C-alpha positions as CSV (number, residue, x, y, z in Angstrom):
1,V,0.0,0.0,0.0
2,G,1.5,3.3,-1.0
3,L,0.8,7.0,-1.8
4,G,-2.5,7.6,-3.7
5,D,-3.8,4.1,-3.0
6,L,-7.4,3.9,-1.9
7,L,-8.4,1.8,1.1
8,L,-12.0,0.6,1.4
9,F,-13.1,-0.5,4.9
10,F,-15.7,-3.1,5.6
11,G,-17.1,-4.6,8.7
12,L,-19.9,-6.8,9.9
13,F,-23.2,-5.0,10.4
14,R,-26.8,-5.9,11.3
15,R,-29.9,-3.8,10.7
16,I,-31.3,-1.9,13.6
17,E,-34.6,-0.2,14.3
18,M,-35.9,2.3,16.9
19,L,-38.2,0.7,19.4
20,N,-39.5,2.6,22.5
21,G,-36.9,5.3,22.1
22,S,-34.0,2.8,21.8
23,Y,-32.1,1.2,18.9
24,T,-32.4,-2.5,18.8
25,R,-31.5,-5.2,16.3
26,V,-34.1,-6.1,13.7
27,R,-35.4,-9.5,14.6
28,D,-34.3,-12.2,12.0
29,A,-32.0,-9.7,10.2
30,R,-28.8,-11.4,9.3
31,P,-25.5,-9.6,9.8
32,C,-23.5,-9.0,6.7
33,P,-20.2,-7.4,5.6
34,V,-20.7,-3.9,4.3
35,I,-18.2,-1.3,3.0
36,W,-18.4,1.5,5.6
37,G,-15.6,4.0,4.7
38,W,-12.6,4.9,2.6
39,L,-9.2,6.5,2.9
40,Q,-6.9,7.6,0.1
41,V,-3.3,7.5,1.3
42,A,-1.3,10.7,1.5
43,E,1.4,9.6,3.8
44,V,2.7,6.2,5.1
45,L,4.2,6.4,8.6
46,H,6.3,3.3,9.5
47,L,6.4,3.3,13.3
48,G,8.4,0.1,13.7
49,N,10.6,0.3,16.8
50,S,10.6,4.1,17.0
51,R,8.1,7.0,17.5
52,R,8.5,9.8,15.1
53,Q,8.5,13.4,16.2
54,G,5.8,15.8,15.1
55,Y,2.9,13.4,15.5
56,E,2.1,14.1,19.1
57,W,-1.5,14.9,18.1
58,A,-1.9,11.2,17.0
59,R,-0.4,9.6,20.1
60,Y,-3.9,8.5,21.2
61,H,-4.0,6.2,18.1
62,P,-3.6,2.4,19.0
63,H,-0.7,2.0,16.6
64,F,1.3,4.7,18.5
65,N,0.8,2.6,21.6
66,R,1.9,-0.8,20.3
67,G,5.1,-2.4,21.3
68,A,8.0,-2.8,18.9
69,D,6.6,-4.2,15.6
70,P,8.4,-3.8,12.2
71,N,5.0,-4.1,10.5
72,N,3.4,-1.2,12.5
73,V,2.2,1.3,10.0
74,V,-0.2,4.3,10.1
75,Y,-1.8,5.7,6.9
76,F,-2.7,9.4,6.7
77,A,-5.5,10.5,4.4
78,Q,-5.3,13.0,1.6
79,R,-7.4,16.2,2.2
80,Q,-9.4,15.6,-1.0
81,L,-10.1,12.5,-3.0
82,E,-8.2,12.3,-6.3
83,I,-9.7,9.7,-8.6
84,D,-9.7,10.1,-12.4
85,E,-11.6,13.2,-13.5
86,L,-13.5,13.6,-10.2
87,T,-14.5,17.2,-10.2
88,E,-16.5,17.5,-6.9
89,N,-14.7,18.2,-3.7
90,L,-14.9,15.0,-1.7
91,P,-12.8,14.3,1.4
92,G,-9.8,12.0,1.1
93,A,-11.3,9.9,3.9
94,G,-14.8,9.4,5.2
95,T,-17.6,7.1,6.3
96,F,-20.9,6.3,4.8
97,S,-23.7,7.5,7.1
98,Q,-26.3,5.0,6.0
99,F,-26.6,1.5,4.5
100,S,-26.6,1.0,0.8
101,Y,-27.1,-2.3,-1.0
102,D,-24.3,-1.2,-3.4
103,R,-21.8,-1.6,-0.6
104,Q,-23.2,-4.8,0.8
105,L,-20.7,-7.6,0.1
106,T,-22.8,-10.7,1.1
107,A,-24.8,-12.0,-1.8
108,P,-28.6,-11.4,-1.1
109,H,-29.4,-15.1,-1.6
110,A,-26.4,-16.4,0.3
111,E,-26.8,-18.9,3.2
112,N,-23.5,-17.7,4.8
113,L,-21.8,-14.4,5.2
114,S,-18.7,-15.4,3.3
115,T,-20.5,-15.6,-0.1
116,W,-19.9,-12.3,-1.6
117,D,-21.6,-10.7,-4.7
118,L,-19.2,-8.6,-6.7
119,P,-19.1,-6.9,-10.1
120,G,-18.3,-9.4,-12.9
121,W,-14.9,-7.8,-13.6
122,F,-13.7,-8.9,-10.2
123,H,-13.3,-12.5,-11.5
124,P,-9.6,-13.2,-11.8
125,G,-9.7,-14.9,-15.2
126,D,-7.2,-14.1,-18.0
127,N,-4.2,-14.8,-15.7
128,K,-4.9,-11.7,-13.5
129,K,-3.8,-11.9,-9.9
130,P,-6.8,-12.4,-7.7
131,L,-7.7,-10.4,-4.6
132,T,-5.1,-11.3,-2.0
133,Y,-5.8,-14.5,0.1
134,H,-8.2,-15.7,-2.7
135,S,-5.9,-17.5,-5.1
136,D,-7.9,-20.7,-5.0
137,M,-9.9,-20.5,-8.2
138,Q,-12.6,-22.7,-6.7
139,R,-13.6,-19.7,-4.6
140,W,-14.6,-17.8,-7.7
141,Q,-17.8,-18.3,-9.8
142,N,-19.0,-16.3,-12.8
143,R,-22.7,-15.5,-12.3
144,G,-23.7,-13.6,-15.5
145,D,-22.6,-10.0,-15.1
146,R,-21.7,-10.7,-11.4
147,T,-18.9,-12.6,-9.7
148,E,-19.5,-14.7,-6.6
149,L,-16.6,-15.1,-4.2
150,M,-16.4,-17.5,-1.2
151,A,-14.4,-15.0,0.9
152,V,-11.7,-16.4,3.2
153,A,-12.1,-16.0,7.0
154,R,-9.0,-13.8,7.2
155,G,-10.0,-10.3,8.2
156,Q,-9.7,-7.0,6.6
157,E,-6.6,-6.8,4.5
158,F,-7.4,-7.8,1.0
159,V,-5.5,-6.0,-1.8
160,L,-6.6,-5.7,-5.4
161,D,-4.2,-4.5,-8.0
162,C,-6.0,-1.8,-10.0
163,N,-3.4,-2.0,-12.8
164,E,-4.8,-5.5,-13.5
165,Y,-8.4,-4.4,-12.7
166,P,-8.8,-0.9,-14.0
167,E,-12.6,-1.2,-13.6
168,A,-12.0,-1.1,-9.9
169,V,-11.2,2.6,-10.0
170,Q,-14.6,3.6,-11.5
171,W,-16.4,1.2,-9.2
172,A,-14.7,2.7,-6.1
173,R,-15.4,6.2,-7.3
174,D,-19.1,5.4,-7.9
175,L,-19.4,3.8,-4.4
176,I,-18.0,7.0,-2.8
177,W,-19.6,9.5,-5.2
178,G,-23.0,7.8,-4.7
179,R,-22.9,8.2,-1.0
180,E,-25.8,10.6,-1.0
181,N,-28.0,7.9,-2.6
182,E,-28.0,5.8,0.6
183,C,-31.0,4.0,2.0
């Protein structure tokens, strides 16, 4: 991950509703992974075994409080998002305030949370490198103009090389740009 790269964050969410003045889970609503935010990298800070000067304002961050770890990295966001010919001023990092089916990863018909419904171009055919941790081609299925992925249990650090998947840039832009069309 380097300067200008775009990170999309996802987590496991469940629908809620307001009952008697309190939020509560919607009965029988299944949890599902949903993309909840983004960050375009402006600076990569390798903390490793040392603590850099000039970042006192960030000392509260958990990565500043970890022990010695050569893989301890903090990513700082750009002030404004820079994707293709994006003309509107959008922040370089943000969260989506509401749910949108466009950002739901679990396939609507899926019996388990790990069955993801993705755009068709996500399929790693034509000798393209697949999403990291997903090199087993049995995890991937073409479903018309969609791709179904049996996502691995490993957490949140999947990387897709946009040089091999240029459609990913427009897809990510549309996810962020369309944030005002949330449910």
